[in-house]
C-alpha positions, 0 to 999 in steps of 0.5 A: 138478943137470942142467936141461933144457927142459920139452919134453925127455923124457930122464932128465935133467930139470928140468920146470916143470909147471902142474897147476891150482893146483900146479907141479912141478919135477923134477930129476936128482940125478945120484946113486943110492940110496947117497946119497939112500936108497931111493925114498920112493914105492915103497921100492926102490933106484934107480940114478938118483934124482930130486927133485921139488918141489911149489909152490902157485900163489897170487895176492897179494891186494895186487899181484894177481901170481901167486907159487909157494909151496913145499909139499913135496919128494920123492926117488925114481924118475922114474916114481914121482914122475910118478905121485904128481902130483895 
């Protein structure tokens, strides 16, 4: 999988975006719908499929350190995955 810096807006992306208590990692799978199936958001085939993972930022009660706990992941178009972030 291809990874780029958070500031880079090109299609090959791995972004770590903090949104309140959640962080998201968006990666280019470098494959299409023939491998990963249709977009899980809109249901349409995609020429380029991306994977987005969602993590919840939690504070460890003993060490007082922040940790990211995996919540869910999704496959689909770049635009669809960006839209579902809340």
